VONU-666113 format. One line per field, with one value per atom (N, C-alpha, C, O): residue number from 1; residue in one letter; atom name; x, y, z. Coordinates in nm, 4 decimals. Atoms other than C-alpha are relative to their C-alpha. Layout:
<dolos>
nufi = [NUM, ...]
zati = [A, ...]
vexro = [CA, ...]
c1 = [X, ...]
c2 = [Y, ...]
c3 = [Z, ...]
</dolos>
This chain:
<dolos>
nufi = [1, 1, 1, 1, 2, 2, 2, 2, 3, 3, 3, 3, 4, 4, 4, 4, 5, 5, 5, 5, 6, 6, 6, 6, 7, 7, 7, 7, 8, 8, 8, 8, 9, 9, 9, 9, 10, 10, 10, 10, 11, 11, 11, 11, 12, 12, 12, 12, 13, 13, 13, 13, 14, 14, 14, 14, 15, 15, 15, 15, 16, 16, 16, 16, 17, 17, 17, 17, 18, 18, 18, 18, 19, 19, 19, 19, 20, 20, 20, 20, 21, 21, 21, 21, 22, 22, 22, 22, 23, 23, 23, 23, 24, 24, 24, 24, 25, 25, 25, 25, 26, 26, 26, 26, 27, 27, 27, 27, 28, 28, 28, 28, 29, 29, 29, 29, 30, 30, 30, 30, 31, 31, 31, 31, 32, 32, 32, 32, 33, 33, 33, 33, 34, 34, 34, 34, 35, 35, 35, 35, 36, 36, 36, 36, 37, 37, 37, 37, 38, 38, 38, 38, 39, 39, 39, 39, 40, 40, 40, 40, 41, 41, 41, 41, 42, 42, 42, 42, 43, 43, 43, 43, 44, 44, 44, 44, 45, 45, 45, 45, 46, 46, 46, 46, 47, 47, 47, 47, 48, 48, 48, 48, 49, 49, 49, 49, 50, 50, 50, 50, 51, 51, 51, 51, 52, 52, 52, 52, 53, 53, 53, 53, 54, 54, 54, 54, 55, 55, 55, 55, 56, 56, 56, 56, 57, 57, 57, 57, 58, 58, 58, 58, 59, 59, 59, 59, 60, 60, 60, 60, 61, 61, 61, 61, 62, 62, 62, 62, 63, 63, 63, 63, 64, 64, 64, 64, 65, 65, 65, 65, 66, 66, 66, 66, 67, 67, 67, 67, 68, 68, 68, 68, 69, 69, 69, 69, 70, 70, 70, 70, 71, 71, 71, 71, 72, 72, 72, 72, 73, 73, 73, 73, 74, 74, 74, 74, 75, 75, 75, 75, 76, 76, 76, 76, 77, 77, 77, 77, 78, 78, 78, 78, 79, 79, 79, 79, 80, 80, 80, 80, 81, 81, 81, 81, 82, 82, 82, 82, 83, 83, 83, 83, 84, 84, 84, 84, 85, 85, 85, 85, 86, 86, 86, 86, 87, 87, 87, 87, 88, 88, 88, 88, 89, 89, 89, 89, 90, 90, 90, 90, 91, 91, 91, 91, 92, 92, 92, 92, 93, 93, 93, 93, 94, 94, 94, 94, 95, 95, 95, 95, 96, 96, 96, 96, 97, 97, 97, 97, 98, 98, 98, 98, 99, 99, 99, 99, 100, 100, 100, 100, 101, 101, 101, 101, 102, 102, 102, 102, 103, 103, 103, 103, 104, 104, 104, 104, 105, 105, 105, 105]
zati = [M, M, M, M, Y, Y, Y, Y, K, K, K, K, I, I, I, I, A, A, A, A, V, V, V, V, M, M, M, M, G, G, G, G, D, D, D, D, Q, Q, Q, Q, D, D, D, D, S, S, S, S, I, I, I, I, Y, Y, Y, Y, G, G, G, G, F, F, F, F, A, A, A, A, A, A, A, A, L, L, L, L, G, G, G, G, L, L, L, L, T, T, T, T, P, P, P, P, F, F, F, F, S, S, S, S, I, I, I, I, T, T, T, T, D, D, D, D, P, P, P, P, Q, Q, Q, Q, A, A, A, A, A, A, A, A, G, G, G, G, R, R, R, R, K, K, K, K, L, L, L, L, R, R, R, R, E, E, E, E, L, L, L, L, A, A, A, A, E, E, E, E, G, G, G, G, G, G, G, G, Y, Y, Y, Y, A, A, A, A, V, V, V, V, I, I, I, I, Y, Y, Y, Y, I, I, I, I, T, T, T, T, E, E, E, E, A, A, A, A, L, L, L, L, A, A, A, A, A, A, A, A, G, G, G, G, M, M, M, M, E, E, E, E, A, A, A, A, E, E, E, E, I, I, I, I, A, A, A, A, R, R, R, R, Y, Y, Y, Y, T, T, T, T, E, E, E, E, S, S, S, S, G, G, G, G, L, L, L, L, P, P, P, P, A, A, A, A, V, V, V, V, I, I, I, I, L, L, L, L, I, I, I, I, P, P, P, P, G, G, G, G, A, A, A, A, S, S, S, S, G, G, G, G, N, N, N, N, T, T, T, T, G, G, G, G, Q, Q, Q, Q, G, G, G, G, M, M, M, M, S, S, S, S, A, A, A, A, V, V, V, V, K, K, K, K, K, K, K, K, S, S, S, S, V, V, V, V, E, E, E, E, R, R, R, R, A, A, A, A, V, V, V, V, G, G, G, G, S, S, S, S, D, D, D, D, I, I, I, I, I, I, I, I, F, F, F, F, G, G, G, G, G, G, G, G]
vexro = [N, CA, C, O, N, CA, C, O, N, CA, C, O, N, CA, C, O, N, CA, C, O, N, CA, C, O, N, CA, C, O, N, CA, C, O, N, CA, C, O, N, CA, C, O, N, CA, C, O, N, CA, C, O, N, CA, C, O, N, CA, C, O, N, CA, C, O, N, CA, C, O, N, CA, C, O, N, CA, C, O, N, CA, C, O, N, CA, C, O, N, CA, C, O, N, CA, C, O, N, CA, C, O, N, CA, C, O, N, CA, C, O, N, CA, C, O, N, CA, C, O, N, CA, C, O, N, CA, C, O, N, CA, C, O, N, CA, C, O, N, CA, C, O, N, CA, C, O, N, CA, C, O, N, CA, C, O, N, CA, C, O, N, CA, C, O, N, CA, C, O, N, CA, C, O, N, CA, C, O, N, CA, C, O, N, CA, C, O, N, CA, C, O, N, CA, C, O, N, CA, C, O, N, CA, C, O, N, CA, C, O, N, CA, C, O, N, CA, C, O, N, CA, C, O, N, CA, C, O, N, CA, C, O, N, CA, C, O, N, CA, C, O, N, CA, C, O, N, CA, C, O, N, CA, C, O, N, CA, C, O, N, CA, C, O, N, CA, C, O, N, CA, C, O, N, CA, C, O, N, CA, C, O, N, CA, C, O, N, CA, C, O, N, CA, C, O, N, CA, C, O, N, CA, C, O, N, CA, C, O, N, CA, C, O, N, CA, C, O, N, CA, C, O, N, CA, C, O, N, CA, C, O, N, CA, C, O, N, CA, C, O, N, CA, C, O, N, CA, C, O, N, CA, C, O, N, CA, C, O, N, CA, C, O, N, CA, C, O, N, CA, C, O, N, CA, C, O, N, CA, C, O, N, CA, C, O, N, CA, C, O, N, CA, C, O, N, CA, C, O, N, CA, C, O, N, CA, C, O, N, CA, C, O, N, CA, C, O, N, CA, C, O, N, CA, C, O, N, CA, C, O, N, CA, C, O, N, CA, C, O, N, CA, C, O, N, CA, C, O, N, CA, C, O, N, CA, C, O, N, CA, C, O, N, CA, C, O, N, CA, C, O]
c1 = [-0.0646, -4.5857, 0.1456, 0.1770, -0.1418, -4.2125, 0.0307, -0.0411, -0.0428, -4.0314, 0.1352, 0.2083, -0.1260, -3.7387, 0.0685, 0.0059, -0.0775, -3.4639, 0.1190, 0.1614, -0.1234, -3.1693, 0.0858, 0.0371, -0.0923, -2.8620, 0.1180, 0.1681, -0.1162, -2.5842, 0.0020, -0.0755, -0.0091, -2.4843, -0.1234, -0.1847, 0.1224, -2.7653, -0.0083, -0.1147, 0.0021, -2.6663, -0.0345, -0.0934, 0.0229, -2.6871, -0.1393, -0.1882, 0.1247, -3.0156, -0.1264, -0.2364, 0.1176, -3.2468, -0.1147, -0.2304, 0.1062, -3.4414, -0.0774, -0.1857, 0.0658, -3.5312, -0.1315, -0.2170, 0.1256, -3.8062, -0.1179, -0.2281, 0.1052, -4.0060, -0.0449, -0.1546, 0.0330, -3.9997, -0.0650, -0.0990, 0.0627, -4.1444, 0.0981, 0.0561, -0.1009, -3.8168, 0.0227, 0.0022, -0.0305, -3.7215, 0.1489, 0.2311, -0.1416, -3.3944, 0.0578, -0.0097, -0.0736, -3.1393, 0.1328, 0.2211, -0.1226, -2.8698, 0.1042, 0.0977, -0.1043, -2.5650, 0.1321, 0.1389, -0.1321, -2.1956, 0.1014, 0.2089, -0.0906, -2.0354, -0.0247, -0.1360, 0.0192, -1.9788, -0.0456, -0.1233, 0.0429, -2.0209, -0.1476, -0.2210, 0.1417, -2.3543, -0.0835, -0.1944, 0.0708, -2.4538, -0.0138, -0.1164, 0.0090, -2.3752, -0.1103, -0.1855, 0.1082, -2.6027, -0.1362, -0.2312, 0.1264, -2.8743, -0.0381, -0.1559, 0.0273, -2.8424, -0.0608, -0.1593, 0.0566, -2.9025, -0.1418, -0.2310, 0.1320, -3.1959, -0.1034, -0.2150, 0.0908, -3.3532, -0.0291, -0.1432, 0.0175, -3.2972, -0.0971, -0.1778, 0.0901, -3.4764, -0.1360, -0.2298, 0.1233, -3.7468, -0.0892, -0.1784, 0.0903, -3.9052, 0.0353, -0.0486, -0.0413, -3.7087, 0.0473, 0.1305, -0.0344, -3.6806, 0.1159, 0.1934, -0.1062, -3.4463, 0.0645, -0.0042, -0.0739, -3.1755, 0.1083, 0.2028, -0.1003, -2.9816, 0.1017, 0.0643, -0.1064, -2.6452, 0.0956, 0.1347, -0.0947, -2.4181, 0.1339, 0.1738, -0.1278, -2.0891, 0.1017, 0.1785, -0.0965, -1.8891, -0.0219, 0.0748, 0.0300, -2.0654, 0.0288, 0.0819, -0.0205, -2.0504, 0.1467, 0.1797, -0.1434, -1.6712, 0.0504, 0.1506, -0.0434, -1.6448, -0.0771, -0.0577, 0.0832, -1.8937, -0.0167, -0.1252, 0.0047, -1.8075, -0.0469, -0.1245, 0.0358, -1.8437, -0.1498, -0.2108, 0.1444, -2.1964, -0.0798, -0.1789, 0.0699, -2.3034, 0.0131, -0.0832, -0.0226, -2.1500, -0.0937, -0.1303, 0.0929, -2.3749, -0.1316, -0.1957, 0.1293, -2.6756, 0.0123, -0.0895, -0.0202, -2.5227, -0.0663, -0.1273, 0.0543, -2.6318, -0.1443, -0.2087, 0.1369, -2.9646, -0.0999, -0.0658, 0.1038, -3.2888, -0.0395, -0.0483, 0.0384, -3.3901, 0.0809, 0.1111, 0.0241, -3.2988, 0.1016, 0.2121, -0.0945, -3.1423, 0.0739, 0.0118, -0.0824, -2.8550, 0.0633, 0.1385, -0.0423, -2.7808, 0.0809, 0.0359, -0.0867, -2.4933, -0.0335, -0.0538, 0.0313, -2.5636, 0.1073, 0.1682, -0.0941, -2.3388, -0.0563, -0.1779, 0.0421, -2.3511, 0.0240, 0.0626, -0.0191, -2.3312, 0.1456, 0.1749, -0.1418, -1.9522, 0.0487, 0.1638, -0.0381, -1.9515, -0.0115, -0.0537, 0.0115, -1.9359, 0.1376, 0.2341, -0.1267, -1.6637, 0.0079, 0.1152, 0.0041, -1.7716, -0.0370, -0.0553, 0.0346, -1.8545, -0.1375, -0.1563, 0.1356, -2.2233, -0.0049, -0.0663, -0.0022, -2.1618, 0.0732, 0.0328, -0.0743, -1.9082, -0.0871, -0.0830, 0.0891, -2.1629, -0.1080, -0.1411, 0.1010, -2.4270, 0.0616, 0.0003, -0.0690, -2.1758, 0.0209, -0.0026, -0.0208, -2.0902, -0.1305, -0.1337, 0.1301, -2.4590, -0.0464, -0.0999, 0.0394, -2.5241, 0.0833, 0.0302, -0.0868, -2.2242, -0.0426, -0.0428, 0.0438, -2.3463, -0.1324, -0.1532, 0.1325, -2.6997, 0.0013, -0.0672, 0.0052, -2.6260, 0.1261, 0.1285, -0.1214, -2.2743, 0.1006, 0.2069, -0.0989, -2.1042, -0.0296, -0.1358, 0.0131, -2.0531, -0.0730, -0.0109, 0.0772, -2.3338, 0.0053, -0.0326, -0.0063, -2.2756, 0.1159, 0.0999, -0.1182, -1.9269, 0.0461, 0.1547, -0.0298, -1.9325, 0.1138, 0.1741, -0.1126, -1.6749, -0.0472, 0.0329]
c2 = [-0.0812, 2.7130, -0.0441, -0.1630, 0.0286, 2.7369, -0.0516, -0.0234, 0.0570, 2.5528, 0.0599, 0.1119, -0.0508, 2.6551, -0.1123, -0.1807, 0.1041, 2.4205, 0.0609, 0.1727, -0.0382, 2.4438, -0.1260, -0.2321, 0.1131, 2.2185, 0.0328, 0.1453, -0.0170, 2.1683, -0.1053, -0.2009, 0.0967, 1.9834, 0.0121, 0.1185, 0.0072, 1.8796, 0.1103, 0.1695, -0.1033, 2.1220, 0.1379, 0.2202, -0.1312, 2.4160, 0.0170, 0.1294, -0.0146, 2.3383, -0.0504, -0.0269, 0.0664, 2.1529, 0.0955, 0.0549, -0.0942, 2.4654, 0.0552, 0.1108, -0.0587, 2.5652, -0.0684, -0.0066, 0.0701, 2.3018, 0.0711, 0.0738, -0.0725, 2.5026, 0.1241, 0.1751, -0.1173, 2.7924, -0.0374, 0.0499, 0.0449, 2.5804, -0.0333, -0.0637, 0.0370, 2.5149, -0.1500, -0.2123, 0.1417, 2.1660, -0.0184, 0.0217, 0.0166, 2.0710, -0.1285, -0.2313, 0.1151, 1.8345, -0.0040, 0.0780, 0.0139, 1.7206, -0.0712, -0.1924, 0.0512, 1.6759, 0.0636, 0.1841, -0.0542, 1.7120, -0.0292, 0.0308, 0.0357, 1.5569, 0.0932, 0.0960, -0.0938, 1.8199, -0.0656, -0.0055, 0.0671, 1.5657, -0.0354, -0.0150, 0.0314, 1.4458, 0.1282, 0.1295, -0.1281, 1.8097, 0.0549, 0.1144, -0.0441, 1.8898, -0.0729, -0.0124, 0.0783, 1.6084, 0.0450, 0.0574, -0.0440, 1.7220, 0.1390, 0.1656, -0.1332, 2.0818, -0.0096, 0.0581, 0.0187, 1.9707, -0.0555, -0.0108, 0.0607, 1.7572, 0.1029, 0.1064, -0.1024, 2.0448, 0.1051, 0.1492, -0.1009, 2.2913, -0.0494, 0.0277, 0.0572, 2.0581, -0.0354, -0.0641, 0.0404, 1.9843, 0.1128, 0.0905, -0.1097, 2.3271, 0.0812, 0.1566, -0.0824, 2.4778, 0.1349, 0.1419, -0.1350, 2.8549, 0.0589, 0.1380, -0.0510, 2.9267, -0.1191, -0.2042, 0.1066, 2.6965, 0.0655, 0.1241, -0.0498, 2.8014, -0.1113, -0.2273, 0.0968, 2.6283, 0.0601, 0.1763, -0.0516, 2.6601, 0.0286, -0.0399, -0.0404, 2.8303, -0.1130, -0.1293, 0.1098, 2.5288, -0.1033, -0.1529, 0.0968, 2.2954, 0.0599, -0.0080, -0.0672, 2.5474, 0.0086, 0.0131, -0.0108, 2.5691, -0.1154, -0.1011, 0.1151, 2.2249, -0.0230, -0.1246, 0.0209, 2.2749, 0.1274, 0.1557, -0.1274, 2.6055, -0.0143, 0.0681, 0.0173, 2.4702, -0.0224, 0.0325, 0.0252, 2.3432, 0.1268, 0.1551, -0.1242, 2.6691, 0.1009, 0.1704, -0.0941, 2.8729, -0.0260, 0.0670, 0.0360, 2.6876, 0.0767, 0.1062, -0.0656, 2.8619, 0.1489, 0.2158, -0.1399, 3.2038, 0.0946, 0.1939, -0.0888, 3.3574, -0.0317, 0.0483, 0.0376, 3.1744, 0.0693, 0.1106, -0.0636, 3.3189, -0.0833, -0.0326, 0.0915, 3.0180, -0.1272, -0.1701, -0.0422, 2.8740, 0.1042, 0.1132, -0.0903, 3.1457, -0.0827, -0.1406, 0.0736, 2.9836, 0.1030, 0.1904, -0.0990, 3.1736, -0.0685, -0.1659, 0.0570, 3.0999, 0.0606, 0.1813, -0.0434, 3.1171, -0.0529, -0.1565, 0.0524, 3.0815, -0.1260, -0.1408, 0.1216, 2.7449, 0.0108, 0.1161, 0.0042, 2.6413, 0.0239, 0.0705, -0.0168, 2.6501, 0.1436, 0.1745, -0.1404, 3.0217, 0.0520, -0.0183, -0.0727, 3.2709, 0.0105, 0.0536, -0.0106, 3.2518, 0.1258, 0.1600, -0.1195, 3.5665, -0.0277, 0.0661, 0.0336, 3.3778, 0.0532, 0.1028, -0.0451, 3.4661, 0.1490, 0.1920, -0.1449, 3.8391, 0.0362, 0.1281, -0.0246, 3.8286, -0.0263, 0.0494, 0.0327, 3.6626, 0.1062, 0.1438, -0.1059, 3.9232, 0.1266, 0.1929, -0.1192, 4.2024, -0.0084, 0.0891, 0.0181, 4.0601, 0.0123, 0.0699, -0.0094, 4.0276, 0.1446, 0.1859, -0.1418, 4.3907, 0.0760, 0.1571, -0.0680, 4.5086, -0.0307, 0.0577, 0.0398, 4.3141, 0.0675, 0.1074, -0.0557, 4.4495, 0.1509, 0.2021, -0.1462, 4.8194, 0.0641, 0.1846, -0.0535, 4.8584, 0.0562, 0.1014, -0.0450, 4.9585, -0.0630, -0.1218, 0.0572, 4.8509, 0.0985, 0.1898, -0.0916, 5.0238, -0.0384, 0.0410, 0.0436, 4.8211, 0.0670, 0.1124, -0.0553, 4.9493, 0.1300, 0.1795, -0.1283, 5.2626, 0.0008, 0.1053, 0.0063, 5.1398, -0.0051, -0.0108]
c3 = [-0.1011, -3.4161, 0.0140, 0.0101, -0.0159, -3.3703, 0.1395, 0.2354, -0.1271, -3.0947, 0.0386, -0.0458, -0.0523, -2.8740, 0.0771, 0.1581, -0.0671, -2.7559, 0.0716, 0.0424, -0.0684, -2.5221, 0.0126, 0.0515, -0.0035, -2.5398, 0.0897, 0.0904, -0.0854, -2.2890, 0.1080, 0.1041, -0.1092, -1.9747, 0.0894, 0.0981, -0.0806, -1.7394, 0.1047, 0.1229, -0.1042, -1.4618, -0.0548, 0.0153, 0.0599, -1.7013, -0.0587, -0.0692, 0.0765, -1.8749, 0.0691, 0.0192, -0.0568, -1.6357, 0.0303, 0.0198, -0.0345, -1.5344, -0.1176, -0.0994, 0.1165, -1.8896, -0.0361, -0.0995, 0.0283, -1.9153, 0.0669, 0.0121, -0.0711, -1.6596, -0.0770, -0.0543, 0.0805, -1.9075, -0.1329, -0.2128, 0.1238, -2.1873, -0.1110, -0.2226, 0.0992, -2.3700, 0.0063, 0.1104, 0.0035, -2.4778, 0.0264, -0.0560, -0.0326, -2.3049, -0.0601, -0.0656, 0.0501, -2.4592, 0.0726, 0.0474, -0.0781, -2.2179, -0.0854, -0.1059, 0.0889, -2.4415, 0.0418, 0.0663, -0.0313, -2.3604, -0.1092, -0.1109, 0.1092, -2.6690, -0.1193, -0.1717, 0.1110, -2.9434, -0.1309, -0.2050, 0.1233, -3.2274, 0.0067, -0.0901, -0.0180, -3.0887, -0.0037, -0.0570, 0.0003, -3.0356, -0.1410, -0.1740, 0.1391, -3.3995, -0.0746, -0.1510, 0.0632, -3.5147, 0.0510, -0.0262, -0.0588, -3.2730, -0.0518, -0.0753, 0.0537, -3.3963, -0.1393, -0.1685, 0.1348, -3.7561, 0.0075, -0.0646, -0.0167, -3.6444, 0.0460, -0.0057, -0.0503, -3.4522, -0.1058, -0.1201, 0.1050, -3.7373, -0.1066, -0.1585, 0.1007, -3.9765, 0.0578, -0.0165, -0.0666, -3.7191, 0.0461, 0.1279, -0.0314, -3.6914, 0.1232, 0.1724, -0.1133, -3.4042, -0.0520, -0.1425, 0.0454, -3.4435, 0.0781, 0.0245, -0.0859, -3.1530, 0.0703, 0.1269, -0.0672, -3.0201, 0.0844, 0.0315, -0.0930, -2.7116, 0.0232, 0.0409, -0.0231, -2.6652, 0.1026, 0.0919, -0.0990, -2.3650, -0.0672, -0.1613, 0.0581, -2.4408, 0.0032, -0.0917, -0.0108, -2.3187, -0.1090, -0.1667, 0.1056, -2.5626, -0.1368, -0.2246, 0.1286, -2.8462, -0.0382, -0.1567, 0.0279, -2.8126, -0.0850, -0.1551, 0.0773, -2.9700, -0.1275, -0.1943, 0.1193, -3.2522, -0.0825, -0.1333, 0.0708, -3.4181, -0.1447, -0.1930, 0.1416, -3.7737, -0.0172, -0.1089, 0.0092, -3.7133, 0.0290, -0.0383, -0.0347, -3.5510, -0.1128, -0.1453, 0.1093, -3.8330, -0.1174, -0.1893, 0.1081, -4.0781, 0.0114, -0.0895, -0.0216, -3.9225, 0.0301, 0.0479, -0.0348, -3.8515, -0.0996, -0.0599, 0.1029, -4.1807, -0.0375, -0.1053, 0.0367, -4.2127, 0.0921, 0.2030, -0.0799, -4.0871, 0.1204, 0.2322, -0.1075, -3.8825, -0.0119, -0.1233, -0.1375, -3.6504, 0.0450, -0.0086, -0.0649, -3.4422, 0.1040, 0.1931, -0.0958, -3.2533, 0.0934, 0.0501, -0.0978, -2.9347, 0.1091, 0.1694, -0.1027, -2.6981, 0.1349, 0.1476, -0.1357, -2.3264, 0.0957, 0.0689, -0.0984, -2.0218, 0.0637, 0.0756, -0.0679, -1.8501, 0.1489, 0.1997, -0.1450, -1.4869, 0.0374, 0.1476, -0.0294, -1.5118, -0.0199, 0.0109, 0.0135, -1.5962, -0.1417, -0.2335, 0.1258, -1.8781, -0.0653, -0.0022, 0.0721, -2.1433, -0.0850, -0.1347, 0.0831, -2.3288, -0.1449, -0.2224, 0.1385, -2.6505, -0.0380, -0.1491, 0.0297, -2.6272, -0.0281, -0.1258, 0.0191, -2.5897, -0.1284, -0.1997, 0.1234, -2.8704, -0.1225, -0.2195, 0.1124, -3.1007, -0.0171, -0.1296, 0.0075, -3.0139, -0.0585, -0.1422, 0.0496, -3.0784, -0.1513, -0.2228, 0.1442, -3.4224, -0.0767, -0.1854, 0.0663, -3.5092, -0.0105, -0.1134, 0.0005, -3.4136, -0.1024, -0.1782, 0.0961, -3.6144, -0.1433, -0.2289, 0.1335, -3.9164, -0.0363, -0.1509, 0.0264, -3.8814, -0.0193, -0.1078, 0.0051, -3.8238, -0.0555, -0.0806, 0.0608, -3.9594, 0.0967, 0.0544, -0.0973, -3.6361, 0.1346, 0.1553, -0.1319, -3.2796, 0.0907, 0.1452, -0.0829, -3.0892, 0.1474, 0.2335, -0.1385, -2.7736, 0.0736, 0.1868, -0.0623, -2.7010, -0.0653, -0.0352, 0.0609, -2.9157, -0.0985, -0.1231, 0.0934, -3.1656, -0.1351, -0.2283]
</dolos>
């Protein structure tokens, strides 16, 4: 069975354990990059990462963008939404269907 993880600052991720996700409280982008590789090799199918943490680890996230698993999904953190998550979803939709169906472009 596949596992689901969430990475980010403690304030942003503490509630996800109640949903059955495995939380990893990490604020250092280098440590998060190592943890992302570890999780990807450890059978995690979905890895949620707060947008603030993801801002410092673009290269590591890009490594998994084209692969089937794990799906790396950016989520807003306790400090707010930067728009990175929505932008990533928009790019994925454009790649999948050939046009921007979210905003009609």
